[in-house]
N, CA, C and O atoms as a GROMACS GRO file, in nm:
protein
  524
    1MET      N    1   0.692  -0.342  -3.731
    1MET     CA    2   0.644  -0.283  -3.672
    1MET      C    3   0.789  -0.283  -3.526
    1MET      O    4   0.805  -0.182  -3.458
    2PHE      N    5   0.846  -0.366  -3.513
    2PHE     CA    6   0.978  -0.357  -3.456
    2PHE      C    7   1.090  -0.278  -3.484
    2PHE      O    8   1.150  -0.223  -3.391
    3GLY      N    9   1.131  -0.263  -3.623
    3GLY     CA   10   1.187  -0.252  -3.710
    3GLY      C   11   1.269  -0.095  -3.656
    3GLY      O   12   1.216  -0.027  -3.568
    4LYS      N   13   1.404  -0.052  -3.725
    4LYS     CA   14   1.447   0.047  -3.640
    4LYS      C   15   1.405   0.168  -3.727
    4LYS      O   16   1.368   0.175  -3.844
    5GLY      N   17   1.421   0.245  -3.648
    5GLY     CA   18   1.317   0.360  -3.692
    5GLY      C   19   1.179   0.391  -3.577
    5GLY      O   20   1.107   0.490  -3.560
    6THR      N   21   1.184   0.278  -3.522
    6THR     CA   22   1.007   0.244  -3.442
    6THR      C   23   1.064   0.309  -3.277
    6THR      O   24   1.176   0.280  -3.237
    7LYS      N   25   0.968   0.398  -3.193
    7LYS     CA   26   0.991   0.403  -3.096
    7LYS      C   27   0.986   0.315  -2.988
    7LYS      O   28   1.042   0.334  -2.880
    8LEU      N   29   0.900   0.195  -3.025
    8LEU     CA   30   0.920   0.053  -2.974
    8LEU      C   31   1.047  -0.025  -2.981
    8LEU      O   32   1.105  -0.084  -2.890
    9ASN      N   33   1.077  -0.014  -3.104
    9ASN     CA   34   1.237  -0.065  -3.097
    9ASN      C   35   1.368  -0.003  -3.001
    9ASN      O   36   1.466  -0.059  -2.951
   10SER      N   37   1.324   0.127  -3.000
   10SER     CA   38   1.435   0.169  -2.895
   10SER      C   39   1.414   0.156  -2.748
   10SER      O   40   1.505   0.149  -2.666
   11ILE      N   41   1.292   0.153  -2.722
   11ILE     CA   42   1.222   0.108  -2.608
   11ILE      C   43   1.266  -0.028  -2.573
   11ILE      O   44   1.342  -0.043  -2.478
   12LEU      N   45   1.218  -0.140  -2.650
   12LEU     CA   46   1.248  -0.273  -2.600
   12LEU      C   47   1.422  -0.315  -2.612
   12LEU      O   48   1.476  -0.417  -2.570
   13THR      N   49   1.481  -0.205  -2.681
   13THR     CA   50   1.632  -0.269  -2.694
   13THR      C   51   1.709  -0.135  -2.579
   13THR      O   52   1.811  -0.166  -2.517
   14GLY      N   53   1.667  -0.035  -2.568
   14GLY     CA   54   1.766   0.020  -2.479
   14GLY      C   55   1.867   0.078  -2.577
   14GLY      O   56   1.985   0.083  -2.542
   15SER      N   57   1.831   0.121  -2.691
   15SER     CA   58   1.944   0.174  -2.769
   15SER      C   59   1.874   0.307  -2.791
   15SER      O   60   1.753   0.328  -2.782
   16CYS      N   61   1.981   0.402  -2.824
   16CYS     CA   62   1.992   0.537  -2.850
   16CYS      C   63   1.850   0.576  -2.939
   16CYS      O   64   1.838   0.524  -3.050
   17PRO      N   65   1.749   0.662  -2.890
   17PRO     CA   66   1.641   0.679  -2.941
   17PRO      C   67   1.677   0.783  -3.048
   17PRO      O   68   1.577   0.805  -3.115
   18ARG      N   69   1.779   0.852  -3.088
   18ARG     CA   70   1.795   0.925  -3.182
   18ARG      C   71   1.838   0.857  -3.284
   18ARG      O   72   1.776   0.864  -3.390
   19CYS      N   73   1.922   0.800  -3.274
   19CYS     CA   74   2.027   0.706  -3.409
   19CYS      C   75   1.959   0.532  -3.389
   19CYS      O   76   1.915   0.461  -3.479
   20GLN      N   77   1.969   0.501  -3.254
   20GLN     CA   78   1.931   0.347  -3.220
   20GLN      C   79   2.026   0.262  -3.302
   20GLN      O   80   2.000   0.174  -3.383
   21GLU      N   81   2.150   0.314  -3.258
   21GLU     CA   82   2.247   0.229  -3.340
   21GLU      C   83   2.320   0.154  -3.230
   21GLU      O   84   2.372   0.044  -3.250
   22GLU      N   85   2.325   0.241  -3.072
   22GLU     CA   86   2.418   0.184  -2.981
   22GLU      C   87   2.309   0.183  -2.881
   22GLU      O   88   2.211   0.257  -2.887
   23SER      N   89   2.338   0.071  -2.762
   23SER     CA   90   2.264   0.084  -2.610
   23SER      C   91   2.333   0.214  -2.566
   23SER      O   92   2.441   0.262  -2.602
   24MET      N   93   2.235   0.260  -2.471
   24MET     CA   94   2.228   0.352  -2.371
   24MET      C   95   2.313   0.308  -2.290
   24MET      O   96   2.417   0.373  -2.291
   25TYR      N   97   2.310   0.199  -2.203
   25TYR     CA   98   2.390   0.147  -2.096
   25TYR      C   99   2.490   0.083  -2.110
   25TYR      O  100   2.515   0.016  -2.210
   26ILE      N  101   2.565   0.096  -2.007
   26ILE     CA  102   2.739   0.059  -2.062
   26ILE      C  103   2.735  -0.084  -1.997
   26ILE      O  104   2.846  -0.137  -1.987
   27LYS      N  105   2.643  -0.148  -1.957
   27LYS     CA  106   2.624  -0.312  -1.978
   27LYS      C  107   2.508  -0.380  -2.014
   27LYS      O  108   2.426  -0.372  -1.922
   28LYS      N  109   2.459  -0.455  -2.126
   28LYS     CA  110   2.365  -0.484  -2.169
   28LYS      C  111   2.235  -0.543  -2.072
   28LYS      O  112   2.119  -0.508  -2.093
   29ASN      N  113   2.263  -0.609  -1.995
   29ASN     CA  114   2.249  -0.738  -1.914
   29ASN      C  115   2.205  -0.629  -1.738
   29ASN      O  116   2.279  -0.582  -1.651
   30PRO      N  117   2.043  -0.628  -1.757
   30PRO     CA  118   2.039  -0.573  -1.662
   30PRO      C  119   2.038  -0.608  -1.515
   30PRO      O  120   2.017  -0.527  -1.425
   31TYR      N  121   2.069  -0.774  -1.494
   31TYR     CA  122   2.071  -0.840  -1.388
   31TYR      C  123   2.206  -0.836  -1.325
   31TYR      O  124   2.248  -0.920  -1.245
   32ASP      N  125   2.286  -0.704  -1.382
   32ASP     CA  126   2.444  -0.682  -1.342
   32ASP      C  127   2.379  -0.568  -1.246
   32ASP      O  128   2.375  -0.450  -1.282
   33LEU      N  129   2.320  -0.620  -1.098
   33LEU     CA  130   2.266  -0.511  -1.023
   33LEU      C  131   2.357  -0.410  -0.977
   33LEU      O  132   2.306  -0.306  -0.934
   34SER      N  133   2.458  -0.419  -0.978
   34SER     CA  134   2.565  -0.283  -0.970
   34SER      C  135   2.550  -0.181  -1.101
   34SER      O  136   2.568  -0.060  -1.094
   35GLN      N  137   2.514  -0.252  -1.223
   35GLN     CA  138   2.538  -0.141  -1.350
   35GLN      C  139   2.406  -0.145  -1.425
   35GLN      O  140   2.397  -0.115  -1.544
   36THR      N  141   2.296  -0.186  -1.346
   36THR     CA  142   2.171  -0.177  -1.389
   36THR      C  143   2.124  -0.058  -1.453
   36THR      O  144   2.066  -0.070  -1.561
   37LEU      N  145   2.141   0.059  -1.402
   37LEU     CA  146   2.099   0.193  -1.458
   37LEU      C  147   2.253   0.286  -1.502
   37LEU      O  148   2.262   0.407  -1.526
   38LYS      N  149   2.322   0.221  -1.503
   38LYS     CA  150   2.493   0.275  -1.513
   38LYS      C  151   2.463   0.334  -1.705
   38LYS      O  152   2.429   0.244  -1.782
   39MET      N  153   2.475   0.456  -1.756
   39MET     CA  154   2.458   0.538  -1.861
   39MET      C  155   2.553   0.536  -1.943
   39MET      O  156   2.644   0.576  -1.871
   40HIS      N  157   2.611   0.513  -2.075
   40HIS     CA  158   2.690   0.672  -2.136
   40HIS      C  159   2.632   0.800  -2.101
   40HIS      O  160   2.524   0.830  -2.049
   41GLU      N  161   2.728   0.868  -2.144
   41GLU     CA  162   2.708   1.003  -2.129
   41GLU      C  163   2.638   1.068  -2.234
   41GLU      O  164   2.550   1.151  -2.214
   42HIS      N  165   2.684   1.024  -2.362
   42HIS     CA  166   2.565   1.008  -2.459
   42HIS      C  167   2.631   0.936  -2.630
   42HIS      O  168   2.751   0.907  -2.634
   43CYS      N  169   2.581   0.923  -2.705
   43CYS     CA  170   2.531   0.834  -2.796
   43CYS      C  171   2.682   0.860  -2.884
   43CYS      O  172   2.720   0.968  -2.927
   44SER      N  173   2.769   0.698  -2.898
   44SER     CA  174   2.907   0.796  -3.008
   44SER      C  175   2.890   0.764  -3.116
   44SER      O  176   2.987   0.782  -3.189
   45HIS      N  177   2.789   0.715  -3.168
   45HIS     CA  178   2.712   0.766  -3.326
   45HIS      C  179   2.637   0.861  -3.341
   45HIS      O  180   2.628   0.898  -3.458
   46CYS      N  181   2.564   0.928  -3.251
   46CYS     CA  182   2.541   1.049  -3.334
   46CYS      C  183   2.543   1.177  -3.171
   46CYS      O  184   2.480   1.282  -3.162
   47GLY      N  185   2.592   1.146  -3.119
   47GLY     CA  186   2.645   1.252  -3.014
   47GLY      C  187   2.502   1.296  -2.914
   47GLY      O  188   2.504   1.389  -2.834
   48GLN      N  189   2.391   1.210  -2.937
   48GLN     CA  190   2.261   1.247  -2.816
   48GLN      C  191   2.302   1.235  -2.692
   48GLN      O  192   2.344   1.124  -2.658
   49LYS      N  193   2.301   1.351  -2.589
   49LYS     CA  194   2.277   1.338  -2.468
   49LYS      C  195   2.189   1.240  -2.410
   49LYS      O  196   2.080   1.213  -2.460
   50TYR      N  197   2.234   1.188  -2.310
   50TYR     CA  198   2.121   1.109  -2.235
   50TYR      C  199   2.054   1.139  -2.119
   50TYR      O  200   1.942   1.098  -2.090
   51LYS      N  201   2.144   1.231  -2.034
   51LYS     CA  202   2.056   1.250  -1.926
   51LYS      C  203   2.077   1.465  -1.997
   51LYS      O  204   2.168   1.543  -2.026
   52ILE      N  205   1.958   1.464  -1.991
   52ILE     CA  206   1.946   1.582  -2.062
   52ILE      C  207   1.952   1.703  -2.006
   52ILE      O  208   1.996   1.804  -2.061
   53GLU      N  209   1.899   1.694  -1.876
   53GLU     CA  210   1.916   1.763  -1.783
   53GLU      C  211   1.957   1.729  -1.646
   53GLU      O  212   1.979   1.608  -1.642
   54PRO      N  213   1.977   1.785  -1.531
   54PRO     CA  214   2.013   1.717  -1.427
   54PRO      C  215   1.878   1.664  -1.372
   54PRO      O  216   1.775   1.732  -1.377
   55SER      N  217   1.882   1.539  -1.320
   55SER     CA  218   1.779   1.469  -1.265
   55SER      C  219   1.701   1.412  -1.363
   55SER      O  220   1.591   1.370  -1.325
   56PHE      N  221   1.735   1.397  -1.504
   56PHE     CA  222   1.629   1.359  -1.615
   56PHE      C  223   1.510   1.271  -1.586
   56PHE      O  224   1.391   1.285  -1.617
   57PHE      N  225   1.572   1.179  -1.521
   57PHE     CA  226   1.524   1.059  -1.518
   57PHE      C  227   1.452   1.043  -1.372
   57PHE      O  228   1.432   0.929  -1.330
   58TYR      N  229   1.417   1.145  -1.301
   58TYR     CA  230   1.333   1.098  -1.194
   58TYR      C  231   1.175   1.104  -1.241
   58TYR      O  232   1.079   1.062  -1.176
   59GLY      N  233   1.174   1.167  -1.372
   59GLY     CA  234   1.035   1.128  -1.434
   59GLY      C  235   0.991   1.022  -1.490
   59GLY      O  236   0.888   1.021  -1.559
   60ALA      N  237   1.092   0.884  -1.457
   60ALA     CA  238   1.082   0.777  -1.540
   60ALA      C  239   0.983   0.697  -1.394
   60ALA      O  240   0.906   0.602  -1.414
   61MET      N  241   1.005   0.755  -1.265
   61MET     CA  242   0.913   0.686  -1.179
   61MET      C  243   0.821   0.657  -1.193
   61MET      O  244   0.773   0.549  -1.159
   62TYR      N  245   0.742   0.787  -1.274
   62TYR     CA  246   0.591   0.768  -1.298
   62TYR      C  247   0.559   0.650  -1.379
   62TYR      O  248   0.481   0.562  -1.343
   63VAL      N  249   0.632   0.653  -1.509
   63VAL     CA  250   0.658   0.567  -1.585
   63VAL      C  251   0.677   0.421  -1.511
   63VAL      O  252   0.608   0.327  -1.550
   64SER      N  253   0.757   0.406  -1.423
   64SER     CA  254   0.773   0.267  -1.363
   64SER      C  255   0.684   0.234  -1.270
   64SER      O  256   0.695   0.124  -1.215
   65TYR      N  257   0.557   0.341  -1.229
   65TYR     CA  258   0.437   0.288  -1.177
   65TYR      C  259   0.353   0.212  -1.258
   65TYR      O  260   0.287   0.119  -1.212
   66GLY      N  261   0.348   0.250  -1.392
   66GLY     CA  262   0.256   0.228  -1.456
   66GLY      C  263   0.322   0.083  -1.554
   66GLY      O  264   0.250   0.032  -1.640
   67VAL      N  265   0.401   0.053  -1.538
   67VAL     CA  266   0.489  -0.044  -1.614
   67VAL      C  267   0.480  -0.160  -1.476
   67VAL      O  268   0.433  -0.274  -1.479
   68GLY      N  269   0.534  -0.096  -1.374
   68GLY     CA  270   0.479  -0.241  -1.272
   68GLY      C  271   0.385  -0.293  -1.257
   68GLY      O  272   0.372  -0.414  -1.237
   69VAL      N  273   0.255  -0.170  -1.268
   69VAL     CA  274   0.098  -0.219  -1.243
   69VAL      C  275   0.070  -0.311  -1.349
   69VAL      O  276  -0.004  -0.407  -1.325
   70ALA      N  277   0.114  -0.295  -1.455
   70ALA     CA  278   0.096  -0.354  -1.585
   70ALA      C  279   0.183  -0.547  -1.597
   70ALA      O  280   0.140  -0.644  -1.659
   71PHE      N  281   0.308  -0.536  -1.511
   71PHE     CA  282   0.327  -0.637  -1.473
   71PHE      C  283   0.272  -0.734  -1.393
   71PHE      O  284   0.267  -0.852  -1.426
   72ALA      N  285   0.208  -0.666  -1.235
   72ALA     CA  286   0.169  -0.754  -1.150
   72ALA      C  287   0.008  -0.748  -1.209
   72ALA      O  288  -0.070  -0.831  -1.161
   73VAL      N  289  -0.031  -0.676  -1.286
   73VAL     CA  290  -0.163  -0.753  -1.349
   73VAL      C  291  -0.138  -0.860  -1.439
   73VAL      O  292  -0.217  -0.955  -1.438
   74ALA      N  293  -0.032  -0.860  -1.523
   74ALA     CA  294  -0.008  -0.981  -1.622
   74ALA      C  295   0.026  -1.126  -1.516
   74ALA      O  296   0.009  -1.241  -1.556
   75ALA      N  297   0.072  -1.094  -1.390
   75ALA     CA  298   0.113  -1.201  -1.298
   75ALA      C  299  -0.007  -1.235  -1.236
   75ALA      O  300  -0.020  -1.353  -1.201
   76PHE      N  301  -0.124  -1.133  -1.208
   76PHE     CA  302  -0.243  -1.211  -1.147
   76PHE      C  303  -0.290  -1.283  -1.240
   76PHE      O  304  -0.320  -1.399  -1.210
   77ILE      N  305  -0.306  -1.245  -1.351
   77ILE     CA  306  -0.425  -1.276  -1.479
   77ILE      C  307  -0.343  -1.404  -1.507
   77ILE      O  308  -0.399  -1.489  -1.576
   78ILE      N  309  -0.227  -1.428  -1.467
   78ILE     CA  310  -0.169  -1.577  -1.540
   78ILE      C  311  -0.218  -1.672  -1.432
   78ILE      O  312  -0.287  -1.772  -1.450
   79SER      N  313  -0.161  -1.613  -1.284
   79SER     CA  314  -0.167  -1.680  -1.177
   79SER      C  315  -0.307  -1.712  -1.074
   79SER      O  316  -0.328  -1.774  -0.969
   80PHE      N  317  -0.380  -1.638  -1.165
   80PHE     CA  318  -0.552  -1.638  -1.075
   80PHE      C  319  -0.616  -1.712  -1.206
   80PHE      O  320  -0.681  -1.814  -1.184
   81VAL      N  321  -0.602  -1.661  -1.362
   81VAL     CA  322  -0.719  -1.687  -1.400
   81VAL      C  323  -0.703  -1.796  -1.445
   81VAL      O  324  -0.794  -1.878  -1.440
   82PHE      N  325  -0.543  -1.835  -1.519
   82PHE     CA  326  -0.495  -1.931  -1.621
   82PHE      C  327  -0.489  -2.044  -1.518
   82PHE      O  328  -0.538  -2.152  -1.550
   83LEU      N  329  -0.427  -2.029  -1.383
   83LEU     CA  330  -0.333  -2.101  -1.322
   83LEU      C  331  -0.443  -2.163  -1.234
   83LEU      O  332  -0.418  -2.276  -1.192
   84SER      N  333  -0.569  -2.105  -1.197
   84SER     CA  334  -0.684  -2.096  -1.105
   84SER      C  335  -0.598  -2.107  -0.936
   84SER      O  336  -0.631  -2.173  -0.837
   85SER      N  337  -0.496  -2.026  -0.956
   85SER     CA  338  -0.435  -2.012  -0.768
   85SER      C  339  -0.546  -1.961  -0.708
   85SER      O  340  -0.654  -1.943  -0.764
   86SER      N  341  -0.508  -1.927  -0.548
   86SER     CA  342  -0.598  -1.887  -0.480
   86SER      C  343  -0.540  -1.746  -0.499
   86SER      O  344  -0.457  -1.715  -0.584
   87LEU      N  345  -0.614  -1.640  -0.378
   87LEU     CA  346  -0.568  -1.526  -0.411
   87LEU      C  347  -0.426  -1.461  -0.344
   87LEU      O  348  -0.360  -1.364  -0.379
   88LYS      N  349  -0.409  -1.554  -0.238
   88LYS     CA  350  -0.300  -1.557  -0.176
   88LYS      C  351  -0.153  -1.591  -0.252
   88LYS      O  352  -0.050  -1.524  -0.256
   89THR      N  353  -0.185  -1.720  -0.310
   89THR     CA  354  -0.088  -1.733  -0.460
   89THR      C  355  -0.031  -1.646  -0.545
   89THR      O  356   0.085  -1.622  -0.579
   90SER      N  357  -0.166  -1.592  -0.580
   90SER     CA  358  -0.156  -1.478  -0.692
   90SER      C  359  -0.072  -1.391  -0.588
   90SER      O  360   0.045  -1.406  -0.624
   91PHE      N  361  -0.075  -1.316  -0.489
   91PHE     CA  362  -0.059  -1.204  -0.465
   91PHE      C  363   0.107  -1.242  -0.430
   91PHE      O  364   0.192  -1.156  -0.457
   92PHE      N  365   0.147  -1.361  -0.376
   92PHE     CA  366   0.292  -1.392  -0.398
   92PHE      C  367   0.336  -1.429  -0.520
   92PHE      O  368   0.450  -1.471  -0.505
   93ALA      N  369   0.298  -1.437  -0.652
   93ALA     CA  370   0.305  -1.453  -0.766
   93ALA      C  371   0.325  -1.312  -0.841
   93ALA      O  372   0.401  -1.290  -0.936
   94ILE      N  373   0.224  -1.207  -0.766
   94ILE     CA  374   0.263  -1.074  -0.819
   94ILE      C  375   0.386  -1.022  -0.734
   94ILE      O  376   0.429  -0.918  -0.784
   95MET      N  377   0.435  -1.049  -0.657
   95MET     CA  378   0.542  -0.982  -0.544
   95MET      C  379   0.685  -1.056  -0.615
   95MET      O  380   0.789  -1.002  -0.653
   96GLY      N  381   0.648  -1.179  -0.617
   96GLY     CA  382   0.787  -1.235  -0.706
   96GLY      C  383   0.821  -1.192  -0.809
   96GLY      O  384   0.941  -1.177  -0.829
   97THR      N  385   0.714  -1.154  -0.919
   97THR     CA  386   0.718  -1.109  -1.051
   97THR      C  387   0.790  -0.975  -1.048
   97THR      O  388   0.882  -0.939  -1.121
   98LEU      N  389   0.716  -0.890  -0.923
   98LEU     CA  390   0.805  -0.754  -0.906
   98LEU      C  391   0.912  -0.750  -0.885
   98LEU      O  392   0.975  -0.653  -0.928
   99ILE      N  393   0.989  -0.869  -0.798
   99ILE     CA  394   1.055  -0.840  -0.706
   99ILE      C  395   1.177  -0.866  -0.878
   99ILE      O  396   1.252  -0.778  -0.918
  100VAL      N  397   1.163  -0.999  -0.943
  100VAL     CA  398   1.244  -1.066  -1.046
  100VAL      C  399   1.263  -0.948  -1.174
  100VAL      O  400   1.357  -0.968  -1.251
  101PHE      N  401   1.200  -0.859  -1.191
  101PHE     CA  402   1.153  -0.816  -1.272
  101PHE      C  403   1.185  -0.679  -1.294
  101PHE      O  404   1.186  -0.620  -1.402
  102MET      N  405   1.225  -0.614  -1.131
  102MET     CA  406   1.294  -0.472  -1.095
  102MET      C  407   1.371  -0.398  -1.152
  102MET      O  408   1.370  -0.274  -1.156
  103PRO      N  409   1.482  -0.515  -1.227
  103PRO     CA  410   1.564  -0.373  -1.302
  103PRO      C  411   1.521  -0.383  -1.429
  103PRO      O  412   1.542  -0.278  -1.490
  104VAL      N  413   1.449  -0.498  -1.519
  104VAL     CA  414   1.415  -0.516  -1.650
  104VAL      C  415   1.316  -0.362  -1.618
  104VAL      O  416   1.357  -0.266  -1.683
  105ILE      N  417   1.209  -0.338  -1.537
  105ILE     CA  418   1.103  -0.243  -1.526
  105ILE      C  419   1.207  -0.100  -1.492
  105ILE      O  420   1.172   0.010  -1.535
  106MET      N  421   1.313  -0.114  -1.425
  106MET     CA  422   1.369   0.010  -1.424
  106MET      C  423   1.407   0.064  -1.573
  106MET      O  424   1.379   0.179  -1.606
  107ARG      N  425   1.459  -0.010  -1.643
  107ARG     CA  426   1.553  -0.017  -1.769
  107ARG      C  427   1.458   0.039  -1.851
  107ARG      O  428   1.467   0.158  -1.882
  108LEU      N  429   1.352  -0.042  -1.898
  108LEU     CA  430   1.186  -0.014  -1.967
  108LEU      C  431   1.179   0.132  -1.941
  108LEU      O  432   1.205   0.207  -2.035
  109SER      N  433   1.145   0.186  -1.815
  109SER     CA  434   1.084   0.306  -1.744
  109SER      C  435   1.149   0.442  -1.855
  109SER      O  436   1.087   0.516  -1.931
  110ARG      N  437   1.304   0.435  -1.823
  110ARG     CA  438   1.417   0.500  -1.853
  110ARG      C  439   1.372   0.523  -2.018
  110ARG      O  440   1.340   0.626  -2.076
  111ASN      N  441   1.385   0.376  -2.072
  111ASN     CA  442   1.368   0.400  -2.217
  111ASN      C  443   1.225   0.465  -2.251
  111ASN      O  444   1.229   0.530  -2.356
  112ILE      N  445   1.116   0.464  -2.196
  112ILE     CA  446   0.994   0.496  -2.227
  112ILE      C  447   1.019   0.664  -2.204
  112ILE      O  448   0.980   0.735  -2.297
  113TRP      N  449   1.059   0.707  -2.129
  113TRP     CA  450   1.052   0.838  -2.035
  113TRP      C  451   1.172   0.910  -2.171
  113TRP      O  452   1.156   1.025  -2.212
  114ILE      N  453   1.258   0.841  -2.212
  114ILE     CA  454   1.353   0.969  -2.288
  114ILE      C  455   1.322   0.956  -2.404
  114ILE      O  456   1.370   1.031  -2.490
  115ASN      N  457   1.222   0.846  -2.438
  115ASN     CA  458   1.175   0.867  -2.591
  115ASN      C  459   1.058   0.926  -2.598
  115ASN      O  460   1.012   0.914  -2.711
  116PHE      N  461   0.964   1.009  -2.498
  116PHE     CA  462   0.878   1.080  -2.487
  116PHE      C  463   0.932   1.230  -2.576
  116PHE      O  464   0.869   1.291  -2.663
  117PHE      N  465   1.051   1.256  -2.526
  117PHE     CA  466   1.135   1.360  -2.546
  117PHE      C  467   1.228   1.380  -2.696
  117PHE      O  468   1.226   1.475  -2.774
  118VAL      N  469   1.310   1.246  -2.700
  118VAL     CA  470   1.391   1.229  -2.782
  118VAL      C  471   1.312   1.138  -2.944
  118VAL      O  472   1.272   1.022  -2.946
  119LYS      N  473   1.310   1.246  -3.075
  119LYS     CA  474   1.270   1.138  -3.185
  119LYS      C  475   1.361   1.107  -3.267
  119LYS      O  476   1.463   1.176  -3.265
  120TYR      N  477   1.352   0.998  -3.361
  120TYR     CA  478   1.429   0.890  -3.408
  120TYR      C  479   1.413   0.993  -3.516
  120TYR      O  480   1.314   1.047  -3.566
  121ASN      N  481   1.609   1.008  -3.547
  121ASN     CA  482   1.666   1.079  -3.682
  121ASN      C  483   1.704   0.987  -3.770
  121ASN      O  484   1.770   0.894  -3.724
  122PRO      N  485   1.682   0.986  -3.877
  122PRO     CA  486   1.756   0.888  -3.981
  122PRO      C  487   1.900   0.925  -4.026
  122PRO      O  488   1.995   0.858  -4.066
  123ASN      N  489   1.882   1.049  -4.006
  123ASN     CA  490   2.054   1.150  -4.054
  123ASN      C  491   2.095   1.178  -3.938
  123ASN      O  492   2.158   1.284  -3.937
  124ALA      N  493   2.085   1.120  -3.820
  124ALA     CA  494   2.148   1.185  -3.718
  124ALA      C  495   2.334   1.139  -3.709
  124ALA      O  496   2.435   1.201  -3.675
  125LYS      N  497   2.305   0.987  -3.764
  125LYS     CA  498   2.524   0.992  -3.783
  125LYS      C  499   2.566   1.129  -3.842
  125LYS      O  500   2.649   1.203  -3.790
  126LYS      N  501   2.496   1.158  -3.964
  126LYS     CA  502   2.571   1.276  -4.059
  126LYS      C  503   2.561   1.436  -3.982
  126LYS      O  504   2.640   1.528  -4.005
  127GLU      N  505   2.435   1.440  -3.879
  127GLU     CA  506   2.393   1.554  -3.823
  127GLU      C  507   2.465   1.526  -3.653
  127GLU      O  508   2.389   1.546  -3.559
  128LYS      N  509   2.595   1.486  -3.627
  128LYS     CA  510   2.618   1.454  -3.523
  128LYS      C  511   2.663   1.565  -3.391
  128LYS      O  512   2.759   1.640  -3.406
  129ILE      N  513   2.619   1.564  -3.320
  129ILE     CA  514   2.594   1.673  -3.223
  129ILE      C  515   2.745   1.693  -3.130
  129ILE      O  516   2.784   1.606  -3.053
  130LYS      N  517   2.803   1.794  -3.148
  130LYS     CA  518   2.918   1.816  -3.072
  130LYS      C  519   2.912   1.852  -2.885
  130LYS      O  520   2.837   1.929  -2.825
  131HIS      N  521   3.007   1.774  -2.837
  131HIS     CA  522   2.969   1.831  -2.706
  131HIS      C  523   3.121   1.872  -2.654
  131HIS      O  524   3.136   1.925  -2.544
   0.00000   0.00000   0.00000
């Protein structure tokens, strides 16, 4: 289910969507805040260009909204339903969750966005794109 060749593997690991051989990001740690969104220009294994066109990742903002709502709903359910917190406490749990997980949400959104447009190719290393 999460094996190489699946969209989910590329999305969760932040690896190249075409060959899934390397991370798209310069630093693996999303909490290095000065480097959170810094990406390689292209994959060194298959040559896939990550910024497919100028402002390509602006579309990831729409995905980010959905992912943020999912995190907020999860925080609400955990705090209000399972921990029987008040609504005020649940609100603070949601805000804390969104603040703490914002670097992860931003990267996850970019990973989802690029995976809409680039498909996995098991022969990508052999068919390397020249830049």
